[in-house]
N, C-alpha and C positions, 0 to 999 in steps of 0.2 A: 665473298670479301676479297679484296685485292691485297696481295702481300706487300709489305713495305719494301721500298727500293732505296738502298743507300745512295746518297748523292754521288759518291765516287763510282758507282756501278752504272751510271747512265752512259748511253752510247754517245759518241761524238756528234751524231746527227741531232739527238735530242738537245744537247747542250748548245749547238749552233743555232737551233731553231728559235731560241729565245732572243737572239739579236735581230734587229730589223735592218733592212737594206738602206743604204745611204741614198737620199734623194738629192742627186747632184744638181739638178736644176734649182731647187730651192736653196741649197747651200751656196752655190756660186752666185745666184741672184742676190741673196742677202749680203754676201761679201761685196758685191758690186755696188749695191745701194749704200752700204756703210762707207765705202771708199768715196763715192760721189758726195755723200754728206760731209765727210771730213774735208774733201777738196773745197766745197762751197764755204765751209767755215774758215778754212785756212787761207783761201784765195778768193775773197768776196767779189773781186772785179773780173772773175773768170766768165767769159761770155757763154751764153746758153747755146749758141750755134756751134761751139766747140764741144760742149758736153753731150749734146744730143747724139752725134755719131758714136761717141765713146760708150754711152749707155746702150744704144742699139747694137753696137758691135759686141759689147760684153754679154748682152742677153743672147745674141746669136751664138757666141762661143759657149755659153752655159748650156744652151739647147743642144748644140753639137756634142758636147761632152756627155749630156744626159742620154742622147740617142746612142752614142757609142757604148756607154756603160751598160745600157739595157741590151744591146746586141751581143755584147760579150757575155753577159750573165746567162743568156739563153743558150 
């Protein structure tokens, strides 16, 4: 039988292992699409040929941040 461990007696590593890592690609992509949706609602005559490069550039930046964060984590 395993002895009871008090919550304050846990090591820092055990306490930190409960947290998950941030998925930067998903987070930044979500922020980008919410922003694009707000722009379309607030400026309905905004042309699509302006928004396409903005969306693609935003996704590229989100991917770059995700790659950098993964490289730093390792």
